[in-house]
Every structure is written in C-alpha cells, then in structure tokens.
N, CA, C and O atoms as a Tinker XYZ file with bonds, in Angstrom:
   360  protein
     1  N     25.551000   20.952000   20.976000    73     2
     2  CA    26.049000   21.339000   20.187000    64     1     3
     3  C     24.801000   20.160000   18.991000    63     2     4     5
     4  O     24.451000   18.985000   19.102000    81     3
     5  N     24.537000   21.066000   18.126000    73     3     6
     6  CA    23.510000   20.472000   17.049000    64     5     7
     7  C     24.054000   20.184000   16.195000    63     6     8     9
     8  O     25.049000   20.904000   16.116000    81     7
     9  N     24.009000   19.498000   15.421000    73     7    10
    10  CA    24.358000   18.556000   14.192000    64     9    11
    11  C     23.580000   19.260000   12.981000    63    10    12    13
    12  O     22.401000   18.960000   13.173000    81    11
    13  N     23.669000   20.118000   11.728000    73    11    14
    14  CA    23.426000   20.939000   10.938000    64    13    15
    15  C     23.502000   20.182000    9.661000    63    14    16    17
    16  O     24.506000   19.482000    9.533000    81    15
    17  N     22.711000   20.184000    8.772000    73    15    18
    18  CA    22.544000   19.574000    7.820000    64    17    19
    19  C     23.402000   20.151000    6.791000    63    18    20    21
    20  O     23.486000   21.380000    6.795000    81    19
    21  N     24.022000   19.531000    5.951000    73    19    22
    22  CA    24.911000   19.951000    4.497000    64    21    23
    23  C     23.983000   20.407000    3.825000    63    22    24    25
    24  O     22.764000   20.482000    3.982000    81    23
    25  N     25.001000   20.840000    2.715000    73    23    26
    26  CA    24.201000   21.677000    1.541000    64    25    27
    27  C     23.441000   21.020000    0.291000    63    26    28    29
    28  O     24.223000   20.678000   -0.595000    81    27
    29  N     22.543000   20.854000    0.115000    73    27    30
    30  CA    21.514000   20.180000   -1.078000    64    29    31
    31  C     22.772000   19.747000   -1.876000    63    30    32    33
    32  O     22.695000   18.589000   -2.285000    81    31
    33  N     23.791000   20.339000   -2.158000    73    31    34
    34  CA    25.018000   19.758000   -3.608000    64    33    35
    35  C     25.690000   19.245000   -2.808000    63    34    36    37
    36  O     26.419000   18.628000   -3.585000    81    35
    37  N     26.092000   18.962000   -1.726000    73    35    38
    38  CA    26.972000   18.242000   -0.761000    64    37    39
    39  C     26.543000   16.392000   -0.816000    63    38    40    41
    40  O     27.371000   15.527000   -0.530000    81    39
    41  N     25.384000   16.148000   -1.158000    73    39    42
    42  CA    24.917000   14.587000   -0.708000    64    41    43
    43  C     24.814000   14.460000   -2.447000    63    42    44    45
    44  O     24.624000   15.218000   -3.398000    81    43
    45  N     25.114000   12.719000   -2.160000    73    43    46
    46  CA    25.625000   12.298000   -3.386000    64    45    47
    47  C     24.650000   12.124000   -4.313000    63    46    48    49
    48  O     23.564000   12.249000   -3.747000    81    47
    49  N     24.528000   11.906000   -5.415000    73    47    50
    50  CA    23.508000   11.603000   -6.290000    64    49    51
    51  C     23.144000   10.740000   -6.492000    63    50    52    53
    52  O     22.666000   10.596000   -7.617000    81    51
    53  N     23.125000    9.498000   -5.467000    73    51    54
    54  CA    22.049000    8.440000   -5.554000    64    53    55
    55  C     20.543000    8.982000   -4.670000    63    54    56    57
    56  O     19.357000    8.683000   -4.815000    81    55
    57  N     21.260000    9.896000   -3.732000    73    55    58
    58  CA    19.640000   10.708000   -2.709000    64    57    59
    59  C     18.897000   11.528000   -3.325000    63    58    60    61
    60  O     17.871000   12.044000   -2.883000    81    59
    61  N     19.431000   11.703000   -4.482000    73    59    62
    62  CA    18.529000   12.976000   -4.786000    64    61    63
    63  C     17.067000   12.495000   -5.642000    63    62    64    65
    64  O     16.009000   13.115000   -5.753000    81    63
    65  N     17.369000   11.472000   -6.056000    73    63    66
    66  CA    15.646000   11.190000   -6.348000    64    65    67
    67  C     14.930000   10.876000   -4.990000    63    66    68    69
    68  O     13.717000   11.046000   -4.858000    81    67
    69  N     15.547000   10.520000   -4.223000    73    67    70
    70  CA    14.414000   10.516000   -2.602000    64    69    71
    71  C     14.258000   12.075000   -2.270000    63    70    72    73
    72  O     13.137000   12.426000   -1.902000    81    71
    73  N     15.126000   12.920000   -2.346000    73    71    74
    74  CA    15.029000   14.288000   -2.452000    64    73    75
    75  C     13.891000   14.588000   -2.764000    63    74    76    77
    76  O     13.003000   14.928000   -1.981000    81    75
    77  N     13.790000   14.461000   -4.250000    73    75    78
    78  CA    12.962000   14.990000   -5.586000    64    77    79
    79  C     11.216000   14.419000   -4.550000    63    78    80    81
    80  O     10.382000   15.170000   -4.046000    81    79
    81  N     11.235000   12.572000   -4.576000    73    79    82
    82  CA    10.073000   12.725000   -4.366000    64    81    83
    83  C      9.766000   13.418000   -3.086000    63    82    84    85
    84  O      8.644000   13.926000   -3.070000    81    83
    85  N     10.521000   13.574000   -1.946000    73    83    86
    86  CA     9.962000   14.357000   -0.880000    64    85    87
    87  C      9.577000   15.481000   -0.768000    63    86    88    89
    88  O      8.729000   15.877000    0.031000    81    87
    89  N     10.208000   16.158000   -1.620000    73    87    90
    90  CA     9.967000   17.691000   -2.036000    64    89    91
    91  C      8.255000   17.663000   -2.857000    63    90    92    93
    92  O      7.416000   18.475000   -2.467000    81    91
    93  N      7.952000   16.773000   -3.853000    73    91    94
    94  CA     6.783000   16.783000   -4.720000    64    93    95
    95  C      6.522000   16.324000   -3.566000    63    94    96    97
    96  O      6.793000   17.369000   -2.975000    81    95
    97  N      6.097000   15.345000   -2.416000    73    95    98
    98  CA     4.837000   15.315000   -1.689000    64    97    99
    99  C      4.668000   16.217000   -0.595000    63    98   100   101
   100  O      3.542000   16.527000   -0.206000    81    99
   101  N      5.879000   16.726000    0.009000    73    99   102
   102  CA     5.742000   17.717000    1.109000    64   101   103
   103  C      5.129000   19.300000    0.867000    63   102   104   105
   104  O      4.295000   20.041000    1.387000    81   103
   105  N      6.417000   19.327000   -0.641000    73   103   106
   106  CA     6.721000   20.975000   -0.553000    64   105   107
   107  C      7.972000   21.234000   -0.643000    63   106   108   109
   108  O      8.509000   21.771000   -1.612000    81   107
   109  N      8.669000   20.762000    0.659000    73   107   110
   110  CA    10.025000   21.249000    1.038000    64   109   111
   111  C     10.737000   19.787000    1.045000    63   110   112   113
   112  O     10.221000   18.685000    0.856000    81   111
   113  N     12.071000   20.125000    1.320000    73   111   114
   114  CA    13.088000   19.031000    1.436000    64   113   115
   115  C     12.901000   18.883000    3.710000    63   114   116   117
   116  O     12.894000   19.834000    4.492000    81   115
   117  N     12.833000   17.980000    3.915000    73   115   118
   118  CA    12.291000   17.874000    5.358000    64   117   119
   119  C     13.837000   17.810000    5.985000    63   118   120   121
   120  O     14.801000   17.292000    5.422000    81   119
   121  N     13.835000   18.547000    7.451000    73   119   122
   122  CA    15.287000   18.720000    7.784000    64   121   123
   123  C     15.487000   17.372000    8.118000    63   122   124   125
   124  O     16.444000   16.838000    7.557000    81   123
   125  N     14.718000   16.578000    9.016000    73   123   126
   126  CA    15.412000   15.280000    9.407000    64   125   127
   127  C     15.577000   14.092000    8.275000    63   126   128   129
   128  O     16.172000   13.069000    8.616000    81   127
   129  N     15.144000   14.190000    7.154000    73   127   130
   130  CA    15.858000   13.395000    5.781000    64   129   131
   131  C     17.183000   14.013000    5.623000    63   130   132   133
   132  O     18.114000   13.370000    5.138000    81   131
   133  N     17.308000   15.209000    6.004000    73   131   134
   134  CA    18.731000   15.780000    5.437000    64   133   135
   135  C     19.605000   15.432000    6.725000    63   134   136   137
   136  O     20.598000   14.714000    6.615000    81   135
   137  N     19.330000   15.798000    7.569000    73   135   138
   138  CA    20.158000   15.188000    8.747000    64   137   139
   139  C     20.553000   13.640000    8.631000    63   138   140   141
   140  O     21.758000   13.386000    8.636000    81   139
   141  N     19.701000   12.655000    8.533000    73   139   142
   142  CA    19.738000   11.566000    8.188000    64   141   143
   143  C     20.825000   11.004000    7.389000    63   142   144   145
   144  O     21.571000   10.038000    7.548000    81   143
   145  N     20.689000   11.931000    6.446000    73   143   146
   146  CA    21.759000   11.634000    4.443000    64   145   147
   147  C     22.684000   12.034000    4.778000    63   146   148   149
   148  O     23.394000   12.232000    3.792000    81   147
   149  N     23.326000   12.396000    5.969000    73   147   150
   150  CA    24.822000   12.693000    6.682000    64   149   151
   151  C     25.684000   11.314000    6.160000    63   150   152   153
   152  O     26.654000   11.119000    5.428000    81   151
   153  N     24.748000   10.469000    6.977000    73   151   154
   154  CA    25.466000    9.068000    6.930000    64   153   155
   155  C     24.763000    8.279000    5.214000    63   154   156   157
   156  O     23.801000    7.512000    5.220000    81   155
   157  N     25.363000    8.616000    4.166000    73   155   158
   158  CA    24.273000    8.319000    2.820000    64   157   159
   159  C     24.475000    6.432000    2.339000    63   158   160   161
   160  O     23.470000    5.847000    1.935000    81   159
   161  N     25.624000    5.776000    2.430000    73   159   162
   162  CA    24.987000    4.442000    2.432000    64   161   163
   163  C     23.686000    3.481000    3.316000    63   162   164   165
   164  O     22.879000    2.616000    2.974000    81   163
   165  N     24.031000    4.203000    4.628000    73   163   166
   166  CA    22.942000    3.634000    5.555000    64   165   167
   167  C     21.956000    4.319000    5.071000    63   166   168   169
   168  O     21.149000    3.605000    4.475000    81   167
   169  N     21.686000    5.491000    5.093000    73   167   170
   170  CA    20.407000    6.097000    4.785000    64   169   171
   171  C     19.501000    5.504000    3.755000    63   170   172   173
   172  O     18.306000    5.231000    3.867000    81   171
   173  N     20.513000    5.319000    2.455000    73   171   174
   174  CA    19.640000    4.911000    1.434000    64   173   175
   175  C     19.298000    2.921000    1.446000    63   174   176   177
   176  O     18.671000    2.303000    0.586000    81   175
   177  N     19.850000    2.438000    2.500000    73   175   178
   178  CA    19.395000    1.135000    2.455000    64   177   179
   179  C     18.285000    1.141000    3.253000    63   178   180   181
   180  O     17.425000    0.340000    2.887000    81   179
   181  N     18.014000    1.817000    4.274000    73   179   182
   182  CA    17.357000    1.697000    4.684000    64   181   183
   183  C     15.974000    2.183000    4.527000    63   182   184   185
   184  O     15.004000    1.749000    5.147000    81   183
   185  N     15.962000    3.433000    3.351000    73   183   186
   186  CA    15.161000    4.164000    2.505000    64   185   187
   187  C     14.870000    2.808000    1.076000    63   186   188   189
   188  O     13.916000    2.820000    0.298000    81   187
   189  N     15.897000    1.870000    1.103000    73   187   190
   190  CA    15.282000    0.805000    0.276000    64   189   191
   191  C     14.519000   -0.139000    0.890000    63   190   192   193
   192  O     13.492000   -0.613000    0.406000    81   191
   193  N     15.007000   -0.432000    1.972000    73   191   194
   194  CA    14.405000   -1.760000    2.969000    64   193   195
   195  C     12.737000   -0.927000    3.035000    63   194   196   197
   196  O     11.765000   -1.647000    2.805000    81   195
   197  N     12.542000    0.302000    3.294000    73   195   198
   198  CA    11.032000    1.112000    4.020000    64   197   199
   199  C     10.473000    0.757000    2.054000    63   198   200   201
   200  O      9.369000    0.323000    1.725000    81   199
   201  N     11.515000    1.078000    1.186000    73   199   202
   202  CA    10.654000    1.165000    0.018000    64   201   203
   203  C     10.090000   -0.157000   -0.328000    63   202   204   205
   204  O      8.872000   -0.121000   -0.505000    81   203
   205  N     10.664000   -1.352000   -0.477000    73   203   206
   206  CA    10.417000   -2.309000   -0.697000    64   205   207
   207  C      8.946000   -2.982000    0.251000    63   206   208   209
   208  O      7.950000   -3.501000   -0.253000    81   207
   209  N      9.150000   -2.821000    1.341000    73   207   210
   210  CA     7.719000   -2.840000    2.510000    64   209   211
   211  C      7.058000   -2.283000    2.352000    63   210   212   213
   212  O      5.992000   -2.618000    2.868000    81   211
   213  N      7.057000   -0.975000    1.535000    73   211   214
   214  CA     6.091000   -0.086000    1.302000    64   213   215
   215  C      5.745000   -0.221000   -0.283000    63   214   216   217
   216  O      5.464000    0.844000   -0.832000    81   215
   217  N      5.733000   -1.102000   -0.888000    73   215   218
   218  CA     5.464000   -1.040000   -1.895000    64   217   219
   219  C      3.684000   -1.636000   -1.991000    63   218   220   221
   220  O      3.141000   -2.235000   -1.063000    81   219
   221  N      3.087000   -1.339000   -3.161000    73   219   222
   222  CA     1.670000   -1.927000   -3.403000    64   221   223
   223  C      1.172000   -3.476000   -2.986000    63   222   224   225
   224  O      0.098000   -3.776000   -2.463000    81   223
   225  N      2.520000   -4.576000   -3.460000    73   223   226
   226  CA     2.410000   -5.672000   -3.792000    64   225   227
   227  C      3.181000   -6.143000   -2.374000    63   226   228   229
   228  O      4.005000   -7.042000   -2.544000    81   227
   229  N      3.072000   -5.805000   -1.422000    73   227   230
   230  CA     3.885000   -6.447000   -0.312000    64   229   231
   231  C      2.689000   -7.268000    0.771000    63   230   232   233
   232  O      1.688000   -6.898000    1.384000    81   231
   233  N      3.330000   -8.386000    0.625000    73   231   234
   234  CA     2.411000   -8.907000    1.922000    64   233   235
   235  C      2.082000   -8.510000    3.228000    63   234   236   237
   236  O      1.635000   -9.366000    3.991000    81   235
   237  N      2.255000   -7.162000    3.675000    73   235   238
   238  CA     1.755000   -6.797000    4.916000    64   237   239
   239  C      0.399000   -5.324000    4.162000    63   238   240   241
   240  O      0.262000   -4.475000    3.281000    81   239
   241  N     -0.226000   -5.922000    5.284000    73   239   242
   242  CA    -1.536000   -4.561000    4.623000    64   241   243
   243  C     -1.511000   -3.531000    5.429000    63   242   244   245
   244  O     -1.352000   -3.424000    6.645000    81   243
   245  N     -1.753000   -2.519000    4.273000    73   243   246
   246  CA    -1.200000   -0.931000    4.377000    64   245   247
   247  C     -1.671000   -0.289000    5.888000    63   246   248   249
   248  O     -1.025000    0.581000    6.471000    81   247
   249  N     -2.358000   -0.623000    6.166000    73   247   250
   250  CA    -2.922000   -0.156000    7.786000    64   249   251
   251  C     -1.571000   -0.415000    8.797000    63   250   252   253
   252  O     -0.897000    0.350000    9.488000    81   251
   253  N     -1.514000   -2.034000    8.507000    73   251   254
   254  CA    -0.705000   -2.772000    9.313000    64   253   255
   255  C      0.569000   -1.855000    9.143000    63   254   256   257
   256  O      0.639000   -0.991000   10.017000    81   255
   257  N      1.492000   -1.848000    8.308000    73   255   258
   258  CA     2.514000   -1.060000    7.912000    64   257   259
   259  C      2.325000    0.174000    8.849000    63   258   260   261
   260  O      2.944000    0.453000    9.876000    81   259
   261  N      1.362000    0.807000    8.263000    73   259   262
   262  CA     1.287000    2.216000    9.478000    64   261   263
   263  C      1.615000    2.225000   10.433000    63   262   264   265
   264  O      2.562000    2.918000   10.804000    81   263
   265  N      0.917000    1.421000   11.211000    73   263   266
   266  CA     0.356000    0.596000   12.700000    64   265   267
   267  C      2.239000    0.922000   12.944000    63   266   268   269
   268  O      2.523000    1.929000   13.591000    81   267
   269  N      3.378000    0.055000   12.415000    73   267   270
   270  CA     4.285000   -0.205000   13.022000    64   269   271
   271  C      5.394000    0.637000   12.420000    63   270   272   273
   272  O      6.454000    0.350000   12.978000    81   271
   273  N      5.545000    1.570000   11.489000    73   271   274
   274  CA     6.157000    2.521000   11.492000    64   273   275
   275  C      6.031000    3.681000   12.333000    63   274   276   277
   276  O      6.938000    4.510000   12.395000    81   275
   277  N      4.459000    3.840000   13.288000    73   275   278
   278  CA     4.091000    5.050000   14.050000    64   277   279
   279  C      4.650000    4.091000   15.521000    63   278   280   281
   280  O      5.059000    4.704000   16.507000    81   279
   281  N      4.616000    3.057000   15.509000    73   279   282
   282  CA     5.422000    2.433000   16.886000    64   281   283
   283  C      6.755000    2.277000   16.586000    63   282   284   285
   284  O      7.370000    2.717000   17.557000    81   283
   285  N      7.606000    1.839000   15.661000    73   283   286
   286  CA     8.795000    2.291000   15.671000    64   285   287
   287  C      9.075000    3.664000   15.703000    63   286   288   289
   288  O     10.104000    3.657000   16.379000    81   287
   289  N      8.859000    4.816000   15.432000    73   287   290
   290  CA     9.050000    6.233000   15.507000    64   289   291
   291  C      8.567000    6.151000   16.852000    63   290   292   293
   292  O      9.190000    7.022000   17.459000    81   291
   293  N      7.652000    5.466000   17.783000    73   291   294
   294  CA     7.411000    6.374000   19.018000    64   293   295
   295  C      8.212000    5.799000   19.574000    63   294   296   297
   296  O      8.757000    6.638000   20.290000    81   295
   297  N      8.872000    4.445000   19.790000    73   295   298
   298  CA    10.243000    3.191000   20.258000    64   297   299
   299  C     10.909000    4.551000   20.085000    63   298   300   301
   300  O     10.977000    5.281000   21.074000    81   299
   301  N     11.375000    4.930000   18.991000    73   299   302
   302  CA    12.969000    5.985000   18.725000    64   301   303
   303  C     12.911000    7.274000   19.154000    63   302   304   305
   304  O     13.818000    8.080000   18.946000    81   303
   305  N     11.457000    7.638000   20.001000    73   303   306
   306  CA    11.275000    8.790000   20.725000    64   305   307
   307  C     11.342000    9.887000   19.620000    63   306   308   309
   308  O     11.919000   10.894000   20.030000    81   307
   309  N     10.828000    9.984000   18.086000    73   307   310
   310  CA    10.953000   10.883000   17.062000    64   309   311
   311  C      9.588000   11.522000   16.375000    63   310   312   313
   312  O      9.001000   11.325000   15.311000    81   311
   313  N      9.396000   12.320000   17.427000    73   311   314
   314  CA     7.761000   13.009000   17.346000    64   313   315
   315  C      7.582000   13.883000   15.492000    63   314   316   317
   316  O      6.561000   14.302000   14.947000    81   315
   317  N      8.860000   13.873000   15.045000    73   315   318
   318  CA     8.345000   13.846000   13.461000    64   317   319
   319  C      8.378000   12.858000   12.644000    63   318   320   321
   320  O      7.878000   12.870000   11.519000    81   319
   321  N      9.082000   11.761000   13.254000    73   319   322
   322  CA     8.086000   10.927000   12.547000    64   321   323
   323  C      6.752000   10.146000   12.552000    63   322   324   325
   324  O      6.127000    9.480000   11.727000    81   323
   325  N      6.546000   10.616000   14.179000    73   323   326
   326  CA     5.273000    9.799000   14.345000    64   325   327
   327  C      3.979000   10.728000   13.736000    63   326   328   329
   328  O      2.786000   10.460000   13.596000    81   327
   329  N      4.810000   11.986000   13.431000    73   327   330
   330  CA     3.574000   12.664000   12.759000    64   329   331
   331  C      3.177000   12.785000   11.379000    63   330   332   333
   332  O      2.163000   13.248000   10.856000    81   331
   333  N      4.712000   12.011000   10.697000    73   331   334
   334  CA     4.250000   11.867000    9.370000    64   333   335
   335  C      3.618000   11.052000    8.904000    63   334   336   337
   336  O      2.904000   11.138000    7.906000    81   335
   337  N      3.895000    9.737000    9.895000    73   335   338
   338  CA     3.810000    8.197000    9.619000    64   337   339
   339  C      1.921000    8.198000   10.586000    63   338   340   341
   340  O      1.000000    7.554000   10.083000    81   339
   341  N      1.861000    8.434000   10.975000    73   339   342
   342  CA     0.427000    8.849000   11.404000    64   341   343
   343  C     -0.808000    9.767000   10.664000    63   342   344   345
   344  O     -2.004000    9.531000   10.494000    81   343
   345  N      0.147000   11.043000   10.269000    73   343   346
   346  CA    -0.865000   11.284000    8.612000    64   345   347
   347  C     -1.058000   10.295000    7.479000    63   346   348   349
   348  O     -2.016000   10.540000    6.746000    81   347
   349  N     -0.293000    9.168000    7.182000    73   347   350
   350  CA    -0.533000    8.662000    6.347000    64   349   351
   351  C     -1.250000    7.517000    6.661000    63   350   352   353
   352  O     -1.655000    6.785000    5.758000    81   351
   353  N     -1.492000    7.229000    8.025000    73   351   354
   354  CA    -2.419000    6.365000    8.481000    64   353   355
   355  C     -3.851000    6.748000    8.481000    63   354   356   357
   356  O     -4.748000    6.037000    8.027000    81   355
   357  N     -3.993000    7.796000    8.964000    73   355   358
   358  CA    -5.611000    8.462000    8.585000    64   357   359
   359  C     -5.953000    8.527000    6.975000    63   358   360
   360  O     -7.037000    8.966000    6.591000    81   359
C-alpha cells in the first residue's frame, strides 16, 4: 500500500509559505514534502528547526551543514533527500 499526498487545499494554512518557497525554488511542489506534511505539526517543527540551522548567521559553516544533511539523508535511506542536499553542496 502506498501513501498518497492530500490535495493542496487540504493542508493547513501555516504550511502554505513552505510550499510556496519550494515551488519558487524547484518549479513544482515536491511529492516527498507533500507526504511529510500529512503530519503538519511535526513537519512544521522540523522545517523550523532546519530553518534555524540553515540561516546565514548560523554558527555552523554552510559546507558542514550540507555535509550533515547529506549524511542524515543517507542514514534515512532517502535518495531524493540525498540528491537535493547534494545539489546544494555543489
């Protein structure tokens, strides 16, 4: 059984800015984000945590942040995440 994403209108309002930024960056809404957003509060918490770590004034260097996100993606066996995070690293 495969989990399907909900329709865009069924997601809470507080996730819409994230989807807007994703559409602006990648030209489409990415299916993994729509699937993760099925648990909106958890998704928002993880997105906020990532946003805090990924800001320009972060004490962690950008290269190290990218390496960490690639490694975490590898540990979680998420090929899509590895590709996205690796493209940021380059």
